MDTraj code that builds the backbone (N, CA, C; nanometers):
import mdtraj as md
import numpy as np

residues = "MET ARG ARG THR LEU THR THR THR GLU ALA THR LEU ASP ARG ARG VAL ILE THR ALA ARG GLU ALA GLU SER MET LEU GLY ILE PRO ALA SER SER ILE ARG ALA TRP ALA SER GLN GLN ARG LEU PHE ALA VAL SER ILE ASP ALA ASP GLY SER ARG TRP TYR LEU LEU ALA ASP VAL LEU ALA LEU ARG GLU MET THR ARG ARG ARG ALA ARG HIS ALA ARG PRO SER ARG CYS SER THR ALA ARG SER GLN".split()
xyz = np.array([
    [0.0825, -0.1170, 0.0000],
    [0.0000, 0.0000, 0.0000],
    [0.0880, 0.1247, 0.0000],
    [0.0553, 0.2193, -0.0831],
    [0.1356, 0.3401, -0.0964],
    [0.0945, 0.4431, 0.0083],
    [0.1940, 0.5007, 0.0747],
    [0.1686, 0.5992, 0.1793],
    [0.1686, 0.7392, 0.1180],
    [0.0764, 0.8225, 0.1604],
    [0.0699, 0.9604, 0.1142],
    [0.1641, 1.0453, 0.1987],
    [0.2398, 1.1313, 0.1320],
    [0.3313, 1.2191, 0.2042],
    [0.2549, 1.3311, 0.2740],
    [0.3017, 1.3675, 0.3917],
    [0.2454, 1.4834, 0.4602],
    [0.2960, 1.6088, 0.3901],
    [0.2388, 1.7225, 0.4208],
    [0.2819, 1.8487, 0.3598],
    [0.4281, 1.8759, 0.3915],
    [0.4681, 1.8505, 0.5152],
    [0.6075, 1.8723, 0.5545],
    [0.7007, 1.7813, 0.4765],
    [0.6652, 1.6542, 0.4635],
    [0.7492, 1.5608, 0.3884],
    [0.7559, 1.5989, 0.2409],
    [0.6457, 1.6416, 0.1842],
    [0.6435, 1.6805, 0.0436],
    [0.7312, 1.8025, 0.0205],
    [0.7269, 1.8988, 0.1124],
    [0.8109, 2.0178, 0.1013],
    [0.9575, 1.9804, 0.1150],
    [0.9898, 1.8954, 0.2113],
    [1.1264, 1.8503, 0.2335],
    [1.1775, 1.7753, 0.1110],
    [1.0901, 1.6986, 0.0484],
    [1.1265, 1.6219, -0.0700],
    [1.1739, 1.7096, -0.1848],
    [1.1206, 1.8298, -0.1976],
    [1.1522, 1.9173, -0.3112],
    [1.2505, 2.0272, -0.2775],
    [1.2829, 2.0475, -0.1531],
    [1.3719, 2.1561, -0.1120],
    [1.5137, 2.1266, -0.1580],
    [1.5778, 2.2260, -0.2174],
    [1.7160, 2.2084, -0.2627],
    [1.8074, 2.3048, -0.1880],
    [1.9301, 2.2614, -0.1655],
    [2.0290, 2.3422, -0.0947],
    [2.1648, 2.3243, -0.1617],
    [2.2527, 2.4199, -0.1383],
    [2.3909, 2.4095, -0.1866],
    [2.4754, 2.3456, -0.0767],
    [2.5979, 2.3106, -0.1110],
    [2.6897, 2.2536, -0.0119],
    [2.7146, 2.3538, 0.1006],
    [2.7267, 2.4796, 0.0659],
    [2.7506, 2.5832, 0.1669],
    [2.6306, 2.5967, 0.2614],
    [2.5091, 2.5887, 0.2068],
    [2.3896, 2.5942, 0.2910],
    [2.3807, 2.4715, 0.3821],
    [2.4187, 2.3563, 0.3312],
    [2.4182, 2.2346, 0.4127],
    [2.5127, 2.2508, 0.5306],
    [2.6245, 2.3163, 0.5057],
    [2.7218, 2.3384, 0.6123],
    [2.6656, 2.4314, 0.7196],
    [2.6063, 2.5421, 0.6782],
    [2.5570, 2.6388, 0.7771],
    [2.4285, 2.5920, 0.8456],
    [2.3390, 2.5250, 0.7749],
    [2.2110, 2.4833, 0.8323],
    [2.2207, 2.3530, 0.9104],
    [2.2986, 2.2581, 0.8576],
    [2.2978, 2.1229, 0.9126],
    [2.4273, 2.0832, 0.9825],
    [2.5312, 2.1648, 0.9662],
    [2.6588, 2.1315, 1.0275],
    [2.7363, 2.0250, 0.9514],
    [2.6957, 1.9980, 0.8277],
    [2.7674, 1.9017, 0.7446],
    [2.8725, 1.9804, 0.6664],
    [2.9988, 1.9473, 0.6801],
    [3.1010, 2.0228, 0.6071],
    [3.0739, 2.0221, 0.4565],
    [3.0894, 2.1390, 0.3946],
    [3.0695, 2.1504, 0.2501],
    [3.1624, 2.0538, 0.1758],
    [3.2801, 2.0313, 0.2328],
    [3.3745, 1.9382, 0.1703],
    [3.3184, 1.7959, 0.1674],
    [3.2401, 1.7595, 0.2696],
    [3.1771, 1.6262, 0.2715],
    [3.0724, 1.6155, 0.1617],
    [2.9921, 1.7208, 0.1459],
    [2.8906, 1.7217, 0.0396],
    [2.9580, 1.7049, -0.0954],
    [3.0647, 1.7796, -0.1172],
    [3.1355, 1.7726, -0.2468],
    [3.2016, 1.6362, -0.2656],
    [3.2545, 1.5787, -0.1585],
    [3.3158, 1.4455, -0.1667],
    [3.2093, 1.3409, -0.2001],
    [3.0929, 1.3486, -0.1337],
    [2.9843, 1.2549, -0.1623],
    [2.9424, 1.2657, -0.3083],
    [2.9396, 1.3886, -0.3605],
    [2.9021, 1.4083, -0.5010],
    [3.0084, 1.3494, -0.5941],
    [3.1355, 1.3696, -0.5621],
    [3.2413, 1.3160, -0.6486],
    [3.2469, 1.1637, -0.6431],
    [3.2008, 1.1055, -0.5314],
    [3.1945, 0.9595, -0.5173],
    [3.0633, 0.9031, -0.5733],
    [2.9816, 0.9906, -0.6289],
    [2.8508, 0.9555, -0.6848],
    [2.7575, 0.8944, -0.5814],
    [2.7701, 0.9408, -0.4582],
    [2.6773, 0.9008, -0.3515],
    [2.5659, 1.0036, -0.3379],
    [2.5870, 1.1224, -0.3989],
    [2.4922, 1.2323, -0.3952],
    [2.4960, 1.2984, -0.5321],
    [2.3804, 1.3343, -0.5829],
    [2.3740, 1.3905, -0.7173],
    [2.3107, 1.5291, -0.7160],
    [2.3717, 1.6210, -0.7886],
    [2.3168, 1.7564, -0.8008],
    [2.1944, 1.7504, -0.8912],
    [2.0888, 1.8151, -0.8476],
    [1.9671, 1.8187, -0.9291],
    [1.9674, 1.9394, -1.0213],
    [2.0568, 2.0356, -0.9927],
    [2.0648, 2.1560, -1.0740],
    [2.2009, 2.2208, -1.0537],
    [2.2454, 2.2917, -1.1541],
    [2.3669, 2.3727, -1.1450],
    [2.3298, 2.5108, -1.1968],
    [2.3507, 2.6145, -1.1153],
    [2.3109, 2.7491, -1.1570],
    [2.4177, 2.8143, -1.2441],
    [2.3921, 2.9369, -1.2865],
    [2.4829, 3.0093, -1.3765],
    [2.6199, 3.0317, -1.3149],
    [2.6267, 3.0399, -1.1814],
    [2.7551, 3.0578, -1.1114],
    [2.8312, 2.9273, -1.0942],
    [2.7679, 2.8147, -1.1310],
    [2.8317, 2.6849, -1.1162],
    [2.8026, 2.6164, -0.9839],
    [2.7186, 2.6790, -0.9002],
    [2.6822, 2.6169, -0.7721],
    [2.5918, 2.4976, -0.7972],
    [2.6240, 2.3887, -0.7310],
    [2.5421, 2.2679, -0.7446],
    [2.4358, 2.2674, -0.6361],
    [2.3165, 2.2247, -0.6723],
    [2.2032, 2.2198, -0.5816],
    [2.1644, 2.0754, -0.5604],
    [2.1472, 2.0391, -0.4341],
    [2.1161, 1.9014, -0.3954],
    [1.9806, 1.8981, -0.3255],
    [1.9106, 1.7862, -0.3376],
    [1.7855, 1.7709, -0.2646],
    [1.8167, 1.7582, -0.1162],
    [1.7509, 1.8382, -0.0351],
    [1.7707, 1.8343, 0.1090],
    [1.7440, 1.6943, 0.1631],
    [1.6390, 1.6305, 0.1145],
    [1.6057, 1.4955, 0.1611],
    [1.7197, 1.3976, 0.1327],
    [1.7863, 1.4111, 0.0174],
    [1.8997, 1.3239, -0.0162],
    [2.0172, 1.3491, 0.0775],
    [2.0445, 1.4751, 0.1064],
    [2.1551, 1.5106, 0.1961],
    [2.1295, 1.4538, 0.3356],
    [2.0066, 1.4711, 0.3844],
    [1.9729, 1.4199, 0.5181],
    [1.9804, 1.2680, 0.5239],
    [1.9340, 1.2014, 0.4190],
    [1.9385, 1.0547, 0.4159],
    [2.0824, 1.0045, 0.4142],
    [2.1672, 1.0693, 0.3357],
    [2.3068, 1.0278, 0.3279],
    [2.3789, 1.0550, 0.4592],
    [2.3471, 1.1667, 0.5242],
    [2.4064, 1.1958, 0.6553],
    [2.3688, 1.0871, 0.7558],
    [2.2425, 1.0462, 0.7550],
    [2.1970, 0.9423, 0.8478],
    [2.2670, 0.8092, 0.8190],
    [2.2795, 0.7732, 0.6915],
    [2.3491, 0.6486, 0.6556],
    [2.4942, 0.6535, 0.7013],
    [2.5579, 0.7679, 0.6831],
    [2.6979, 0.7841, 0.7231],
    [2.7128, 0.7732, 0.8741],
    [2.6197, 0.8313, 0.9486],
    [2.6240, 0.8213, 1.0948],
    [2.6052, 0.6780, 1.1418],
    [2.5108, 0.6080, 1.0798],
    [2.4884, 0.4675, 1.1182],
    [2.6127, 0.3842, 1.0906],
    [2.6723, 0.4049, 0.9748],
    [2.7920, 0.3291, 0.9383],
    [2.9048, 0.3588, 1.0359],
    [2.9191, 0.4849, 1.0756],
    [3.0252, 0.5231, 1.1696],
    [3.0031, 0.4589, 1.3059],
    [2.8766, 0.4511, 1.3493],
    [2.8473, 0.3882, 1.4782],
    [2.8842, 0.2409, 1.4781],
    [2.8595, 0.1737, 1.3675],
    [2.8880, 0.0302, 1.3583],
    [3.0360, 0.0023, 1.3353],
    [3.1087, 0.0998, 1.2869],
    [3.2498, 0.0787, 1.2551],
    [3.3425, 0.1149, 1.3711],
    [3.2881, 0.1691, 1.4777],
    [3.3736, 0.2086, 1.5904],
    [3.4405, 0.0870, 1.6524],
    [3.5706, 0.0979, 1.6791],
    [3.6403, -0.0147, 1.7422],
    [3.5926, -0.0336, 1.8859],
    [3.6052, -0.1548, 1.9319],
    [3.5641, -0.1814, 2.0711],
    [3.6635, -0.1146, 2.1657],
    [3.6241, -0.1011, 2.2888],
    [3.7100, -0.0343, 2.3858],
    [3.8240, -0.1229, 2.4347],
    [3.8155, -0.2526, 2.4142],
    [3.9230, -0.3408, 2.4604],
    [4.0412, -0.3315, 2.3641],
    [4.1534, -0.3301, 2.4203],
    [4.2750, -0.3244, 2.3399],
    [4.3124, -0.4666, 2.2968],
    [4.3576, -0.4776, 2.1721],
    [4.4015, -0.6081, 2.1245],
    [4.5492, -0.6311, 2.1501],
    [4.6188, -0.5227, 2.1859],
    [4.7620, -0.5354, 2.2144],
    [4.7816, -0.5936, 2.3543],
    [4.8757, -0.6828, 2.3654],
    [4.9040, -0.7440, 2.4962],
    [5.0256, -0.6778, 2.5575],
    [5.0170, -0.6503, 2.6858],
    [5.1320, -0.5897, 2.7517],
    [5.2291, -0.7009, 2.7938],
    [5.3540, -0.6711, 2.7933],
    [5.4545, -0.7725, 2.8266],
    [5.5222, -0.7417, 2.9566],
])
top = md.Topology()
chain = top.add_chain()
for i, resn in enumerate(residues, 1):
    res = top.add_residue(resn, chain, resSeq=i)
    for name in ("N", "CA", "C"):
        top.add_atom(name, md.element.get_by_symbol(name[0]), res)
traj = md.Trajectory(xyz[None], top)
């Protein structure tokens, strides 16, 4: 069964931001946004006359969440594997 989007979700779905806006609004470094784009993990939906790339806010938020989850699972355990002699 298909779920209908709420007004907030529909607005979020269409909202676009630049890497610089993502940095100031969300605390995601602009360099991370650009790296994700160069790795083809994030795609610009538009490029303006100045060459600024515009990304869907929903895509940026989803990728940030995936990155956070991956980082949580990749953290090493607190026990040291080195043995003292």
